[in-house]
N, C-alpha and C positions, 0 to 999 in steps of 0.2 A: 070778658066785659071790661071795658076801660072806664076809668073815673077821671074827671077833670075838674080842677079848681083854679080860678083866677083870683089872685090876691088883690087887695085894694091898690097896690102899686103897679098892677098889670103883670106881675110875674105869674107865669103859668106852670102848674104842676099837673102831670098826667101819670097815671099808674095802671098797671094790669096785675091783679093778684093771681099768682100761680102757686097755690099752697102745696102742690105736689113736688115742687122743685126744692133743691137744697140751696140754691144760689139766689143772689139779687144782682141784676145788672142796672147800672145807674148812669145817666148821661146828662150833661149840661149842654144844651143846644143853643147856639146863637145865630140869629138870622143875618149873618154878614159873612161874605167871602170875597173872592178876588174880583168879582164883577162890581163890587161896591167901592173899589179903589180908583183913584185918579192915577194917571201915569206916574206921577211923583210918589204915590203911595204903593205902587205895585209890589206885592209881596208882603204887605203889612199884616194881613190876617194870618198868613202862614208863619210869619216871624213871631207874632204874638202867641200863636199856638205853641211854638217852641219855648218861648220865654216863661210861660206859666209853669213850666216844669223845672225852672232853674233856681227856685227858692223863694220863700216868703219871709215875712217878718218873724215867723215862728218856726219855720222848717228850712233846712238846707235841701238842695236838690237830692242829695243822698237820702236824707230822712224821708222825703216824699216817697221815693221808690221803696225804701226798706219797710215803711209802715204798711204799704199796700201789699207788697210781696210777702211780708212777714205774717200775713193772715191767709196766705195761699191765693191771693188775688192778683189782678193785674190792672194796669192803668195805661191808657193810650189816648190819642187824639188824631184828628185829621181835619183838613181844610178843603172845601170844594168851592165852586164858583159862587154859590149862594148861601152857604152856611159853614159853620165851624162846630165840631162836636168834640167834647171831652168826655170820655166814657171809661167806666171801670166795672169790674165784676169781682165778687167775693162770696164767701158763705153768707147766708142770711143774717147770722148773728154778728157779722162784721159790718153791717150797714152803717151804724152810727159813726164808726171810725172812718169808713170809706167816704161818707158824706163830709165829715170834718176836713179830711185831706183835700177833697175837691173844692169845697167852699173856701178853704184857706188859699188855695191856688188862685181861685177866681177873684177873691175879694182883697187879698193881701200880698199879691206878688210884688217883688221889689223893683223889677225892671232896672237892676243895677247896671251902670255903664260897663263894668267889666264883663258881665254876663252878656250884654248886648254885643260887645265886640267879639267875644268868643263864639256866640251863636251865629253871628253874621258869617264868620269863617266856616262854621259847620254847614250852614245853609248853602253857601257857595260850593262846598264840597259835595253836598247832596245834589245840587243842580248839575255839577260837573259829572257826577256818576250817571245821571239820567242821560247826559249827552253822549255817553258811551254805549247806550242801549238803543238800537235802531227802532225797537217797538215804541219807546218813549218819544223819540224824536219825531216819528211819523204821526203820533197822536198830537203833539204840539203843533206840528205843521198843518195838520188837518184843521185844528181849531182856528188857527190864523186864517185859513182859507174859507172855513165856514162863516166866520164872523169877522170880516176884515174891518179894521179901524175901530173895533169895539172891545171893551174890557173882556168880554167872553172869549176873545181870541188870544188873550195873553196867557202866558204860563203862570200857574198859580203861585209858584215860588218867587216870581218877580225876575228882574234882570240884575246883572252886576251893578249897573249904574243906579237903579232904584234902591237896591239893597244898601249901597254906600250912603245914600241920602237919608236912610231911615235911622235917625238918631233917637235918643231917649225922648226928647220933647215931642217929636212927631208920632212915635209909637204910643206914648201915653195919651196924647190927644186923640188918636184914632181909637184907642181902647175906651176911653171915657165917653166918647161920642157915640159909639156903636154898641158897646156891651152894657146895655141898659136893661132895666127890668122888663119893659114892654117888648124887648127883642130877645128875651131869654126864656127858654123852656126847660123845666126840670122834669126828667122822665125816669121812672123806676119800674122794673118788672121783676117778678119772681115771688119768693116766699115772704111777702110783706103786704100790709094793707094800706089803702089810700090814707086812712086816718093817721097811721104811723108816720107816713112820709110827710104829710102836711104839718103834723106836729113837730117833726124833726127839722123841717125847713124853717119854721117860724122864727127862731132866734137869728137866723142869717138873713131872712128876707128883707128886713127893714134896712139892711146895709147896702142893698143893691141900688145903684144910682138910677135916677129917673130921667126920662127924656123921650122924645119921639122915636119911632122906628126909622131907621135910615132909608134913604131913597137911592136908587141906582138908575143908570141909563137904560131905557127900553131898547131892545133889539129892534132895528128899523122895520123889520118885516111886519110887526104888529101894527105899525103906523099905516100900512097899506090896506088894512081891513076896516074900511069905512068907519062905522060907529061902534066898533067893538069896545067893550068896557075895559079899562086898564086895571090890572091887578093892583092891589094896595101896595104903596111904596114905590111905584114906578112913575116916571115922567117922560114925556116925549121930548126928544132932542132932535135938532136938525141933522140930516145926514151929512157926513163928511164928504170930502172930495173922493176918498177911496170908496165910500158907499155908492156914490153916483157913478163911478166907473165900473164897479164890479158887484153891484147890488143884485137883488133878486130878479131883475128884468133882463139880465145878461142872457143871450139866447143859446149859450153853449156851456158845457161843464168847464170849471176852472181847474187847472192842473198845476201843481207845485212839485218841484223836484229838489231834493237835498242829496247831492252827490257825496257818497261816503264809501270807503273801501269795506264792503260787506260780502258775506258769502252768498247772499240772496237779496232779492228786492223785497222790501216791506211796503205793502200798499194799504192805504186806508181810503175808502170811498165813503164820503159823508153826504147825506141827503137831508136838507133842512125840512123838518116836518112840523109838528104841532106842539102846543104848550100842554102843561099838565092840567089846564082847565078846559081843554078842547075835548068835546065828546068823542072825537075820532081816536083818542088815545087808546081806547080799549081794542079797537080794530088794529091799530098799529102794534099793540103789544102782541097780539096773535100773529100778525103779519111778520114781525121780527122773528118769532119762534119758528114759523113756517119757513122763513128764508134762511136763517143761519145760526140760530141760538143753540141748537142741540145737534147730536150726531145723526138724527133721522131727518134733519132739515134738508132742503133742496140743494143748497150750496155745498154742504158737507158731502152729500151723496154724489153730486155731480163732479166736484173737483177732486175729492179724495178717494171715495169708494169706487166710483166708476172709471176715473181716468188716472188717479194716482199722481196728480201734478201739484199737489199742495199738502203739506203735513198739517198745517194749522190754517183753517179758514172758519171764521165765525162772524156773527153780527151782534150788535147791541143797540138798544134804544134808550135815549135819554130825554127827559122832559123837564123843562124849567117853567118859570112863571109866565113867560112871554114868548117862548120858542121851544124848539126841540130838534132832535136829529136822530136818524137811524144810520149807523155806520157799519161798514163791512171791512174786515181785516183779513189779510192773507200774507203769507211769506212764500215766495215762489222763485224758481230759477229765472235769471234774467232773460233767457231766450224763450221762456214760456209766458212772459208778462202779457203780451198781446192776446194770446190764446185765453188766458185766465180772465182778462177784461171782457173779451167777447162772450165767454160763458156767463160771467156775472150779468152782463147786459141782457143776455138771453133770458135768464131767470127773472130779471126785473120786467122785461117785456111780457113774459108769460103771465105774470101776476096782473098786469094792466089789461091784458087781452082776454083773459078768461078767469072766472071765479074758481077758487080751489074747490075740490069735491067736498061733500058733506063729511065723508070719512076722514079726510085730511084735516078739516076744521075741528072735528071732534077730538082727533089725536092731539093737535097742538093746544086746544082748549084744556084738555085733561092734563097735559104736561104743564102748562102755565099755572093752572089752579093747584095742581099737585105740588109744584115747586113752592108756590106761595104758602100752602098749608104746612109743608115740611119746615119751611123757614120759621114759621110762627110757633113751632114746638119749643124752641129754645128761648131762654130769657134775653139773651143779647140781641138776636135778630128781631124779637118782639119789641125790645126797647128802640131799636133802629127804625122799625116800622112806625111806631108812635111819633118819634122825633121828626121823621121825614113828613108825616102828615101835618104836624103842627107848624113846622117851618114853611111847608109848601102851601098849605091850605088854611092855616089858622084854626083848624078844628080837626077832630079825629073822624075820618070817614070809616064807618064800620067795615070790618073785613068781609062780613056777609054780603054787604052791598057791592063791594068790589068783585066778589065771586059771581054774583048775579049778573053784573054788567059784562063780565068776561064771557059768561055762559051764554049770554044773549046775542053775541056777535054772530052775524051770518056771513056766508061766503060772499054775498053781494057787497056787504059793508067792507070786507077785506079788499075786494077788487076796487071798490070806490076809493078807499084810502090810497091804494097803489096808484090809481089814476090821478088822484089829487097831488101826490108828492113825487112820484117817480117821473120827473120831467128834467130835461137837460139843464134848464136854468137853475135847478135846485141841487144839482150834482157837483161835488167838489172832490177832486182826487189828489191825495198827497202820496209822495213816493220817497223812500230812502233807498238809494241804489248806487252801485258802482257806475251805472250808466251816466253819461255826461249830457245826453240829449234825449228827450222823449217826445219829440214833435209828432203831432198827429194822433196821440193817444186819446185826446178828447173826442175825436170823431168816432171812436169805438163805442162811446157811451151816449150817442145821440139816440135816445129812445123814441 
């Protein structure tokens, strides 16, 4: 059972008491990420994530890590399109010290010019390391293709040009504007009570800056849905020229190729789907599991087990406030690329043509719910679940309700979701390959 408190300054605190555990997982979640950045600010959220580890007025970077690791714990962070999370885990009796370190990082980081210069170089090296990995390149290329001309299509770490423009003034301004109490969620799970956490946070809470939650550009697709209500914090923007040329009404799949000397072709097929507020998301969650999330999925069985033409093939589903996608990934020999695409198209067509059997739906339902329950056994994934609920919905949706909604999905609803979204104009194919031309591949995906 989760507990939730909203303080007078709008800072939100959520906990789940797990008294049988020896640990506490703690997270500071901020509802801002790469899609909240302008082109000039690209990479700012990720840059700030790095900088909060570089030292405060009270601790050096080394002291931050030594204090947490000295109690057997660990500290980390990540940045996504719509949020940034600073998270830590330690023994339950170490919670006060863990909290003090994270609050110090959040409220008293120095943003020293020397640290900014060093970390800019580190981030450029991080970015360069990604460019050596075909799997990472194909993901970035797919995002650009799914969301053309929109911040959702930019790399989270920014570009060399935008990173060079992020000086101390711009980074501090971005931090002070977005990292405000109303946009921050404190989450703790484990061997601790809600009252303990609220009391421990109180001395720090009054120091959080106040201000409105930030807004970001709405993905254009939601603008096409008549009178649909806009999620909080979003605004309609006029489509760009790129949107008008390659938006959702384009009658065939979009194909992007990055030629690189690799041992095999990496393909990523992205399908624009629904938002986290869309009722079809439950059917899409089971649809994804049925299609390619696990070893018993249709794509894994067809491509790897039956034909042996791919070592890695899988799918994943992502949901955001105003949009979503289902993506299929595979690494294949260059001369088998067309065959693999035909087989993928075949499985997509099967799902639109005929509902899956009741037995297949029961299997993927039990898999998804089982994975969900197993994840919530630990303090850290439970903390992540709470944080994602708060950032994404502004409230905690009970786990039992999510189970009920997943269990209620019917074969007909899965087929209906496939028919809604498995359409050529929603398909986007990205390839990283030694091939120099891939003309005609889009025609293989005309569903």
